[in-house]
C-alpha positions in Angstrom: -66.1 6.9 29.6 -64.7 4.6 32.2 -63.3 2.4 29.4 -61.7 5.4 27.8 -59.9 6.3 31.0 -58.5 2.8 31.4 -57.1 2.9 27.8 -55.5 6.3 28.6 -54.0 5.0 31.8 -52.5 1.9 30.2 -50.8 3.9 27.5 -49.4 6.5 30.0 -48.3 3.8 32.5 -45.2 2.1 31.1 -45.0 -0.2 34.1 -48.0 -2.0 32.7 -46.7 -5.5 31.6 -48.6 -5.4 28.3 -47.0 -2.0 27.3 -43.5 -3.1 28.5 -43.8 -6.2 26.4 -44.8 -4.2 23.4 -41.9 -1.9 24.0 -39.5 -4.8 24.3 -40.9 -6.3 21.1 -40.4 -3.0 19.3 -36.8 -2.7 20.5 -36.1 -6.3 19.5 -37.5 -5.6 16.0 -35.5 -2.4 15.6 -32.3 -4.2 16.7 -32.9 -7.1 14.3 -33.5 -4.6 11.5 -30.2 -2.9 12.4 -28.4 -6.2 12.4 -29.8 -7.1 9.0 -28.8 -3.6 7.7 -25.2 -3.9 9.0 -24.9 -7.4 7.5 -26.1 -6.2 4.1 -23.7 -3.2 4.4 -20.8 -5.5 5.3 -21.5 -7.7 2.3 -21.6 -4.7 0.0 -18.4 -3.2 1.4 -16.6 -6.5 1.2 -17.5 -6.7 -2.5 -16.3 -3.2 -3.1 -13.1 -3.9 -1.2 -12.4 -7.0 -3.3 -13.1 -5.0 -6.5 -10.7 -2.2 -5.3 -8.0 -4.7 -4.6 -8.5 -6.3 -8.0 -8.3 -2.9 -9.7 -5.2 -2.0 -7.7 -3.4 -5.2 -9.0 -4.5 -4.3 -12.5 -3.2 -0.8 -12.1 0.2 -2.0 -10.9 0.5 -4.4 -13.8 -0.4 -1.5 -16.2 2.2 0.7 -14.6 4.9 -2.0 -15.0 4.0 -2.4 -18.6 4.1 1.3 -19.2 7.6 1.4 -17.6 8.8 -1.4 -19.9 7.3 0.3 -22.9 8.9 3.6 -21.9 12.3 1.9 -21.7 11.8 0.4 -25.1 10.7 3.7 -26.6 13.8 5.4 -25.0 16.1 2.8 -26.6 14.4 3.2 -30.0 14.8 7.0 -29.7 18.5 6.6 -28.9 18.9 4.3 -31.8 17.1 6.7 -34.1 19.1 9.6 -33.0 22.3 7.6 -33.5 21.2 6.7 -37.0 20.4 10.3 -37.8 23.9 11.4 -36.8 25.5 8.5 -38.6 23.7 9.0 -41.9 23.3 12.7 -41.8 25.3 14.7 -44.4 24.8 17.9 -42.6 27.8 18.7 -40.2 27.1 19.5 -36.6 27.7 23.0 -35.4 31.0 22.0 -33.8 32.2 20.4 -37.0 31.2 23.4 -39.0 33.0 25.8 -36.7 36.2 23.6 -36.8 36.1 23.6 -40.6 35.5 27.3 -40.7 38.5 27.9 -38.4 40.7 25.8 -40.7 39.5 27.6 -43.9 40.1 31.0 -42.2 43.6 29.9 -41.2 44.6 28.9 -44.7 42.6 31.5 -46.6 42.2 34.6 -44.5 39.5 37.1 -45.8 41.5 40.3 -45.0 
């Protein structure tokens, strides 16, 4: 039993050099593990950051292309509308009203 008491005392007494050394080793191991964890995390976040920047550049290029295509589509629509007006044989509302006014003037219905 005397041996059991000495074991109990050495565990409870932290000023014992063997226990303090074990505690220091444990602390060092935990700190090294945390350093490794932070280094791995930094590598992963750097990779994600690079990918996000690359995607941002691609998005900007796509937005510029969409703007260019939008302008081209707008020009085509204007050209198409102009051609419709030019080749349409149906008069516009204003032209119809002007013609109706002239007919009513020369051939009144009353």
